[in-house]
Each structure stands twice: as C-alpha cells, then as structure tokens.
N, C-alpha and C positions, 0 to 999 in steps of 0.2 A: 536704615533701610533704603533711603533714597539714593545713597551713594553706591549701593550694591547693584542696582538695576543697570547702570551703564556697563558694568563689567560683565554682566551676564546676557545683555541684549543680543549679541550675535549667536547665542546658544552654544558658545564655546568660551572657555575662560580667557579673558583678556585683562590681565592684571595691570596693564599699562593705564587703564582708565581709572584705577583705584588711586585715591588721593593719599600719597605719602607712605603707603605700605602699612599703615596702622591697622586698617581694616583687614588686610591679608593676615597680619599677625593674630588678630582676634579669631579669624576663620580657622587658622591652623590650631588654635587652642580649644576650639569648640568640640565638645563631646559628640554632638550630632554630626558635624562634618566628618570627624574621625570615624564614627560608626558607619556612616554611609560609604566612605571611601574603603573601609575595611570590608564591608559587605560586598562591594563591587570587586575588590581585589581578590577576595576568596573565591568568588564566582568565576572570575577569569582564570585563576590558578587551577581550579578544579576541571575546567573545560579542556577537552582534548584538542590539541592543535595538530592538524594534518596538512600535508603538502600534496597537492594534486597536479597532475599534468593533463592537459586536454589534447587529445589526438583524434582527428576526424569527428569532432563534435561530441566525443565521449570523454567523460572525466574519469581518470584512474588515479588512485592513491599511490604515492611513491614514498614508502616508509624509509627507504635508504637514501633519500635526497640529502644533500649536504646541509641545506637549511634546517631540515628536521633533526639531523645529527647535532648541529650546533645548539639548537633550541633544547634538545634533550639533556645536554650537558653544557650549559652556557659558559661556565668557568669553574675553576677548582673550589671555589668558596660557596657556591650555592647550587641548588637543584633547579630544575625547570620551573616548578611551582613557586619556589622562593623568588626566582628572578622575575617571573610574571607578576607576582603579588607586589613586589617592590616597585616594578615599573608602573603598575596601575595606581599604587598609592602615591607615587611621585607625580603622576599625571593629575590625579584628583586633588592633591594638596597644592601643587604649584601651577597647574594648568598646562604643563608640558613635561616631557622627560627626554633625556638624552641617553642614547645607547652607543657606545663605542665598539666598533668591530675590529678585532685584532686578527691580523692575517699571518699566515705562515710565510716562510721564505719563498714558497712557490706561489704566493698570492691568494691562497685559499683561506676563507674565514675559518678560524679555529676557536675563537672565544668572543664572548660579549661582555 
C-alpha cells in the first residue's frame, strides 16, 4: 500500500513512480480494479457524445460535423460504444490511451 500512494498522488495515474512494474501487474489482475474500470467504461460508452459550435454566445449542436461522423463509426471493426469502452478501459488499466487518426487522401479524418 505504501508504494501505491506515490503513483496516485497527483490524482492521475503516474505509473513511472511504481517500482518495477510488479505492482501494476497486480493491479491489472485485480477483480476490483477491473470492475471499477468496466463500470466507468460502460458509463462512458452509454453517454451520448455531441459536437457543438458556439456562435454569438449561443451553443448549437452540429450532428453532421466531421468529428461526430468519425466517432459514430470509428473504424470497420467496432462501433462507437465499443471504441469508447475500449478507450476508457485502456486509460483505466494503463493510465493513458493512444488513438491514431487515419486520414483520407484529402487530409480528412476517416478512422480512429
């Protein structure tokens, strides 16, 4: 327990402070850690993500925005909910997650 506190002190995961990675391996195998990460991932995946544009101090939803389209269908292998759940699980278990943006020949984002 004493070795966990430095990793959590900044209120964000900092696994560089963990000695040797053994503690991280234990956390990844913990049923409680997995349950908490799953609960959070499910909550995020069920929440609607909307894109807004502010004009003249007024916020207006833009359902056909490119960002919204890419999030709705992030790639051919997973749905929006699956993508978000996987992203949150990776963040919870590793402390960070990486998303690669794939662009079309015209430079537009088409996949995550």
